[in-house]
C-alpha positions in Angstrom: -16.7 0.5 -33.3 -20.2 0.3 -31.7 -21.2 3.0 -29.3 -21.3 0.6 -26.3 -17.8 -0.7 -27.1 -16.6 2.9 -27.5 -18.0 3.8 -24.1 -16.3 0.8 -22.5 -13.0 1.8 -24.1 -13.4 5.4 -22.9 -14.2 4.2 -19.3 -11.1 1.9 -19.4 -8.9 4.7 -20.6 -10.3 7.0 -17.9 -9.6 4.4 -15.1 -6.0 4.2 -16.3 -5.6 8.0 -16.6 -7.7 9.1 -13.7 -4.9 9.4 -11.1 -2.6 11.2 -13.5 -5.4 13.6 -14.5 -6.3 14.4 -10.8 -2.6 14.9 -10.0 -2.0 17.3 -12.8 -5.2 19.2 -12.2 -4.6 19.4 -8.4 -1.2 21.0 -9.0 -3.0 23.6 -11.2 -6.1 24.4 -9.2 -4.7 23.5 -5.7 -7.9 21.7 -4.8 -8.4 18.0 -4.8 -12.2 18.1 -4.9 -12.2 20.5 -7.9 -9.5 18.3 -9.6 -11.7 15.2 -9.2 -14.7 17.2 -10.5 -12.8 18.4 -13.6 -11.5 14.9 -14.3 -15.1 13.6 -14.2 -16.2 16.5 -16.5 -13.5 15.4 -19.0 -14.9 11.9 -19.0 -18.4 13.2 -19.7 -17.0 15.2 -22.6 -15.2 12.2 -24.0 -18.3 10.1 -23.8 -20.0 12.7 -25.9 -17.4 13.4 -28.5 -15.3 10.2 -28.9 -18.1 8.0 -30.3 -18.6 10.6 -33.1 -15.0 11.6 -33.8 -13.1 8.4 -32.8 -10.5 7.8 -30.1 -7.7 10.4 -30.2 -4.1 9.4 -30.7 -3.3 10.2 -27.1 -6.4 9.8 -25.0 -4.8 10.8 -21.8 -3.5 14.1 -23.1 -6.9 14.8 -24.7 -8.6 14.3 -21.4 -6.1 16.6 -19.7 -6.6 19.3 -22.2 -10.4 19.0 -21.9 -10.2 19.2 -18.1 -7.9 22.3 -18.3 -10.3 24.1 -20.6 -13.1 23.3 -18.2 -11.0 24.6 -15.3 -10.3 27.9 -17.2 -14.0 28.3 -18.0 -14.8 27.7 -14.3 -12.2 30.2 -13.1 -13.6 32.8 -15.4 -17.2 32.3 -14.4 -16.4 32.5 -10.7 -13.8 35.3 -11.1 -11.1 33.4 -9.3 -8.0 35.1 -8.0 -6.1 37.1 -10.6 -2.9 35.1 -10.1 -4.5 31.7 -10.7 -6.5 33.1 -13.6 -3.4 34.5 -15.3 -1.4 31.3 -14.6 -4.1 29.0 -16.1 -4.8 31.5 -18.8 -1.3 30.9 -20.2 -2.3 27.2 -20.5 -5.4 28.3 -22.5 -3.2 30.4 -24.9 -1.0 27.4 -25.4 -4.0 25.2 -26.2 -5.5 27.8 -28.6 -2.2 28.4 -30.4 -0.9 24.9 -30.7 -4.0 22.7 -30.5 -4.5 19.5 -28.7 -2.2 17.4 -30.9 0.8 19.7 -30.2 0.5 19.6 -26.5 -0.1 15.8 -26.2 3.6 14.9 -26.3 4.5 17.6 -23.8 1.9 16.5 -21.4 3.2 12.9 -21.5 6.7 14.2 -20.5 5.7 15.1 -17.0 3.4 12.1 -16.2 5.7 11.0 -13.4 5.7 14.4 -11.7 1.9 14.6 -11.9 1.3 11.1 -10.5 4.1 11.4 -7.9 2.8 14.7 -6.6 -0.6 13.2 -6.1 0.9 10.2 -4.2 3.0 12.4 -2.0 -0.1 14.6 -1.3 -2.4 11.7 -0.4 0.2 10.2 1.9 1.1 13.5 3.6 2.1 13.0 7.3 -0.4 15.8 8.3 -3.1 13.0 7.9 -3.7 10.0 10.1 -2.6 6.6 8.8 -6.2 5.6 8.2 -6.9 8.8 6.3 -3.8 8.4 4.2 -4.8 4.9 3.3 -8.4 5.8 2.4 -7.3 8.8 0.4 -4.6 6.9 -1.5 -7.0 4.2 -2.4 -9.5 6.8 -3.6 -7.2 9.1 -5.6 -4.5 6.7 -6.8 -6.3 3.4 -6.8 -9.6 4.9 -8.1 -11.6 2.7 -5.7 -15.2 3.8 -5.0 -16.3 4.7 -1.5 -18.2 1.4 -1.4 -15.1 -0.6 -2.3 -12.9 1.1 0.3 -15.6 0.7 2.9 -15.9 -3.0 2.1 -12.1 -3.5 2.2 -11.8 -1.9 5.7 -15.1 -3.3 7.0 -16.5 0.1 7.5 -19.5 2.1 6.3 -19.5 4.3 3.2 -20.5 7.2 5.3 -17.5 6.7 7.6 -15.1 6.4 4.7 -16.6 9.4 2.9 -16.2 11.5 6.1 -12.7 10.4 6.6 -11.8 11.4 3.0 -13.5 14.7 3.3 -11.7 15.5 6.5 -8.4 14.5 4.9 -8.9 16.9 2.0 -9.8 19.7 4.4 -6.7 19.0 6.5 -4.5 19.1 3.3 -6.1 22.5 2.4 -5.7 23.9 5.9 -2.1 22.9 6.0 -1.4 24.5 2.7 0.2 21.4 1.3 2.0 22.0 -2.0 0.9 19.6 -4.7 4.4 18.7 -5.7 7.1 16.1 -5.0 9.3 17.4 -2.2 13.1 17.7 -2.6 16.1 17.0 -0.4 15.8 15.8 3.1 12.0 16.4 3.1 11.7 14.1 0.1 13.2 11.2 2.1 11.0 11.8 5.1 7.9 12.0 3.0 8.8 8.9 1.1 8.8 7.0 4.3 5.2 8.0 4.8 4.3 6.9 1.2 5.9 3.5 1.7 4.3 3.0 5.1 0.8 3.7 3.7 1.3 1.2 0.8 2.6 -1.4 3.2 -0.3 -0.7 5.7 -2.8 -1.3 2.8 -1.0 -4.5 1.9 -0.9 -5.9 5.4 -4.5 -5.2 6.0 -5.2 -7.5 3.0 -2.5 -10.0 4.0 -3.6 -10.4 7.6 -6.8 -8.6 8.3 -7.0 -7.1 11.8 -10.7 -7.6 12.2 -13.7 -9.2 10.6 -14.7 -12.7 9.5 -12.0 -13.3 6.9 -8.2 -13.7 7.5 -7.4 -12.4 4.0 -8.7 -9.4 1.9 -6.8 -10.1 -1.3 -8.3 -7.0 -3.1 -6.4 -4.7 -0.7 -3.1 -6.5 -1.1 -3.5 -6.5 -4.9 -4.1 -2.8 -4.9 -1.0 -2.2 -2.7 1.1 -4.3 -5.1 -0.1 -2.2 -8.0 0.7 1.0 -6.1 4.2 -0.3 -5.3 4.8 -1.2 -8.9 3.7 2.3 -10.0 6.0 3.9 -7.4 9.0 1.8 -8.6 8.3 2.9 -12.2 8.2 6.6 -11.1 11.2 6.4 -8.7 13.7 4.1 -10.3 16.7 5.3 -8.2 15.2 4.7 -4.7 16.4 1.6 -3.0 13.7 1.6 -0.4 11.0 1.7 -3.1 12.4 -1.5 -4.6 12.8 -3.0 -1.1 9.0 -2.5 -0.5 8.1 -3.8 -3.9 10.3 -6.9 -3.3 8.7 -7.4 0.1 5.2 -7.2 -1.2 5.8 -9.4 -4.2 7.4 -12.2 -2.1 4.7 -12.0 0.6 1.9 -12.0 -1.9 3.3 -15.2 -3.4 2.1 -17.1 -0.4 -1.6 -16.2 -0.6 -2.8 -19.6 -2.0 -1.0 -21.4 0.8 -1.9 -19.2 3.8 -5.5 -20.5 4.5 -6.8 -24.0 4.9 -10.1 -25.4 3.7 -11.6 -24.5 7.0 -10.6 -20.8 6.5 -8.1 -20.9 9.4 -4.5 -19.6 8.9 -1.7 -22.0 8.1 1.6 -21.1 9.7 4.5 -20.3 7.4 6.4 -23.4 8.6 3.6 -25.8 7.7 2.5 -24.2 4.4 2.5 -26.3 1.2 5.2 -24.5 -0.7 4.2 -26.0 -4.0 1.3 -23.5 -3.8 3.6 -20.5 -3.6 3.6 -18.4 -6.7 7.1 -18.8 -8.2 6.6 -16.0 -10.7 5.8 -13.5 -7.9 8.9 -14.8 -6.0 11.1 -14.3 -9.1 9.7 -10.7 -9.5 10.4 -10.1 -5.8 13.9 -11.4 -5.9 14.6 -9.2 -9.0 13.3 -6.1 -7.2 15.4 -7.0 -4.2 18.5 -7.3 -6.4 17.7 -3.8 -7.7 17.4 -2.5 -4.2 20.8 -3.9 -3.3 22.3 -2.5 -6.5 21.1 1.0 -5.4 22.9 0.6 -2.1 19.9 -0.2 0.1 21.5 -3.1 2.0 20.9 -1.4 5.4 17.6 0.2 4.7 14.5 -1.1 6.5 12.4 -2.3 3.5 15.3 -3.9 1.8 16.2 -5.8 5.0 12.6 -6.9 5.4 12.6 -8.1 1.8 15.9 -10.0 2.6 14.0 -11.7 5.4 11.1 -12.7 3.1 13.6 -13.9 0.5 15.2 -16.3 3.0 11.8 -18.1 3.3 11.2 -17.9 -0.5 14.5 -19.5 -1.3 13.9 -22.4 1.1 12.2 -25.3 -0.8 11.1 -26.8 2.5 10.6 -25.5 6.0 13.5 -27.5 7.1 15.8 -25.8 4.6 15.1 -22.4 6.2 18.2 -20.6 7.3 16.9 -19.4 10.7 20.3 -18.3 11.9 20.6 -15.9 8.9 17.1 -14.7 9.6 18.0 -14.0 13.3 21.1 -12.1 12.1 19.0 -10.0 9.7 16.6 -9.2 12.5 19.5 -8.1 14.6 20.4 -5.6 11.8 16.8 -4.6 11.3 16.3 -3.9 15.0 19.2 -1.4 14.8 17.9 0.6 11.8 14.2 0.3 12.6 13.8 -0.4 16.3 10.2 -1.3 17.3 8.4 -3.7 19.6 7.0 -5.6 16.6 10.5 -6.0 15.1 11.7 -7.3 18.5 8.8 -9.8 18.6 9.7 -11.1 15.2 13.4 -11.3 16.3 12.2 -13.4 19.2 10.5 -15.8 16.8 13.6 -16.1 14.7 15.8 -16.7 17.7 13.4 -19.4 19.0 13.6 -21.2 15.7 17.4 -20.8 15.3 18.6 -21.3 18.9 15.7 -23.0 20.8 12.6 -21.8 22.7 14.5 -20.5 25.7 16.3 -17.9 23.5 12.9 -16.7 22.2 11.4 -16.6 25.6 14.2 -14.4 27.0 13.5 -11.8 24.3 9.8 -12.0 24.6 9.8 -11.5 28.4 11.7 -8.3 27.9 9.0 -7.1 25.5 6.3 -8.0 28.1 8.0 -6.1 30.8 8.1 -3.0 28.6 4.3 -3.1 28.2 4.7 -1.9 24.6 2.5 -4.7 23.0 0.1 -5.2 25.9 -3.0 -5.5 23.6 -1.3 -7.1 20.6 -2.6 -10.6 20.2 0.6 -11.9 18.4 2.7 -11.3 21.6 0.9 -14.0 23.7 0.4 -16.1 20.6 4.2 -16.2 20.0 4.9 -16.8 23.6 2.4 -19.7 23.6 4.2 -21.2 20.7 7.6 -21.0 22.4 6.1 -22.5 25.5 4.6 -25.3 23.4 7.9 -26.0 21.8 9.5 -26.1 25.3 6.8 -28.7 26.3 5.3 -26.3 28.9 1.8 -27.1 27.7 -0.3 -25.7 30.5 1.5 -22.3 30.3 1.2 -22.4 26.5 -2.6 -23.0 26.7 -3.1 -19.9 28.9 -1.1 -17.8 26.4 -3.1 -19.1 23.4 -6.3 -18.3 25.2 -5.1 -14.9 26.1 -4.2 -14.2 22.5 -7.6 -15.4 21.3 -9.3 -13.0 23.7 -7.3 -10.1 22.3 -7.9 -10.9 18.6 -10.6 -9.1 16.6 -10.3 -11.4 13.6 -12.7 -14.4 13.8 -10.5 -16.8 11.9 -7.4 -15.9 13.9 -9.4 -16.3 17.1 -10.6 -19.7 16.1 -7.0 -20.8 15.1 -5.6 -19.6 18.5 -8.4 -21.5 20.4 -7.6 -24.6 18.4 -3.9 -24.3 19.4 -5.0 -24.0 23.0 -7.0 -27.2 22.7 -3.8 -28.9 21.4 -2.0 -28.2 24.7 -3.1 -31.3 26.5 -0.8 -32.8 29.0 
């Protein structure tokens, strides 16, 4: 194999193994920055040795062993704490006595623990939602600072500072680099799921900027959800999230018109929906149900998405079932946004007056005062009730609140349609 091809193969292996390497090393050295540095050092060593000696049978284990040896050398040079030195010294003895080949299989056995520990660390509740998302994309997704900054329409410096602060916060809090157990595991899992869904939603309906969609973010969230489902095959909520993201992502090709403006779900060309993604989503949803997740938030949200996916035309949509599912969701996951979506479902199932009644209750609470989708939804209900002047005011109000250029243009277009 030519040197260039070998280097490309090495870099591909490293991209695949990077998150696992960092996860295993972080548990050992208790320092994410050092773990990243050691993983990079292992790559440099591989680029030097593999072109001469060929690719090892288990490249991932080879990289881990090289990184661990580098860690041990570093601890010795810097005279780290005796406890850590002794702990990692035992790994060195194992390497010296058994060699790389003998430890490769053993290292593969705990891949899930290593990767899961890194996911749970990156999504720790001690961090802000924005920091969790950036750190997850950096550590698990392997995205560069430039890629993350572009995805979130921010500067590289801002993203870099956010990640540095996140790492320091994890260090100050003394976060254990391990998968929590018992009740804490469930609580922390909710944080992990919310981070992945936040990343997906920012790609599915960008909150700001010139474009409605940022597909790269949604694709990364889908990859993360699939990884998590592989690592946690007994968690109904994980499969609920995976099902939800698979089904939602199936609509990408139909969500935006030639003018770049959003196309509402009810008027999308369903022939453009990705049927393979829908089948994958429905399979994941079935798994979530089999694991007893019928009343869990992400499984319920996936049930809602499945109602749309199963309807071959907008007219076939079972809005009464959707309204009933939102009733259940509002009980297990009460929030103003869920209430707003319930209002939409009730409007479609029982008429605009039913939706208006719910939405007016939300308005009185003041919970979504700066949320553009609240006046946008009310504008749609009023439009359906033929109260066009009132609808126009609401669409204009929604446009003023929106930070996304395409969404703003769409709302102003709807306002123009409200002619008496």
